[in-house]
Each structure stands twice: as C-alpha cells, then as structure tokens.
C-alpha positions, 0 to 999 in steps of 0.5 A: 472450514475455519473462519479465517479461511472463509474470510480470506476466500471472501476477501480474495473474491471481492478483490478479484471482482473489483479488479476485473470491473476496474480493468473494464472501466479504467484506462491503463494510464489512469490505473497507474495514476488514478484521479478523483473519478477513478478513486470514487469508482474504486471505493464505490465498487468495493463498498458494493461488493462488500455489501453484496458479500454480506447479503450472501452471507446472511442468506447462507447463514454465515457470519457477516464480514467483520469491520467492513470499513477496514476491509474496504480500505485494505482492498483500496490500498491493494488495488489503487494504493501501495498495498500492504505497505500503505499501513507502514507508510501511514505511520509517521514514526517509520523512517525506512521500509525494507522488503526482502521478498514478499514474506519479509518486510522490515521497518526501521523506527527510532533507529531500530529495525524490526520484522513487521506482520506485513506480507505480500501474497507473492512477488507479483503483488509486490511488483505491482505495488512498486510499479504503481509507485514509480509509474507516475514518475515515468519510471519502470521496473521490468525485465529490461530495466530490473532496477529503479531508483526514484524520489516519490512526491512526498520526498521519500527515496525508493530503490527496487531491484528484481531478477536477474539482479536478485536471487528470486525475489523483488527487493525494495527499500523506501526511506523518508528524508531526514528533514521530515523527522527533524521537523516532526520531532521538533514540534513534538518536543515543544509540546505540540500534541497534534501529530497530524499538524506535524506531518502536514508541516513536514510534507510542506518542507520536503515539497 
C-alpha cells in the first residue's frame, strides 16, 4: 500500500472520529455557527486524534503523520470552516472563486482565471461548505430552495445553485468586493510591506 493511500486513509479516519464526536457534543445550531467553545472543542479533538494516530503508527512500525499542524488545520477547515475553499479565501490576491462541481475549482487573480489544485471529495462535501457559509445568515440551499445569493460578513458575494437548476453538480461563485482590492493595492503601492495590515484595513472598510 502506497504512502499516499495510507495518509488519505488516516486522514479520513481521523475526520470521521472527530465528526462523530462533535455531532454528539455540539448542537445543530452551534455546528453551523460555532462559537469559541465549539472551536476550542474541535481543535482539541483534532489534536487528540492526530496524536493517537501517531502513537498507533509507532506501535505498528509505520511512519508518523507528516506536518500534523497542517493536517489539523485542514481537518478544522473541513469540519467547521469552509473546507477546501478556506486556503483560497485566505489568499488576499484572489478576487473570485468559481466552483463547477467538486473536481473543478477555479480562482481569478489579477484578472486571470486558473484551475486550482483544490478539490472536494464529492457534492455532499461541497454542499456542506455552502450551507455552513450561508446558514448563519438565515439562508439555505436544498431541494426546496436550490439557489441562494448572499453577502457574507466579510463583504464577499456568494451565489450557489444545485440540481434541479444545474445538471448534476453544485455550482458556486464567491467574489470579493472591489473596495477590498482597491485598498490593498493602494497600501502596497505606497510601500506598505505588511500584507496583514492591508487586509485588516480592507475588512474594516467593507464592514
């Protein structure tokens, strides 16, 4: 069995264990919009399961999980964040994200569209991410309401459609407001090298 297959199996097992435990300990409403307690619980459970997996690997003579912190963040994003999209959303250069089904995720940066390495396991995972994004806003995406258009707390616009309005897969677009990029660009041009400062000020403007 190849290393990549073993790694994927471990990750799926840890995700399933943490998911099951969170379902037992967190109410449905808190699952959609987790607070500080829920976030701390999720991070603790993920860290515990990764540590347990590494102990088991040592006992079995298998290699430990490489970059456990990276895996922990990826699992957290999948369970309580916006899943595979989170890494794209954390990139301040990306203007728009276009999802044409679970295996085709595009990003637009500097006016150029490119196919990313980001993928979802299936439509169910993609649907969960969309519902997690719009749920706290009182919106939904399901068979009775197969299209949603919402403005997220950071000012981004999310539009999603699902069957029967699409042929087979869920389609999503997420676009940041133009004011965000105008401010980030202006601060960069005048010699500000702290990208975090630019992002913070941009969020204040659009809020």
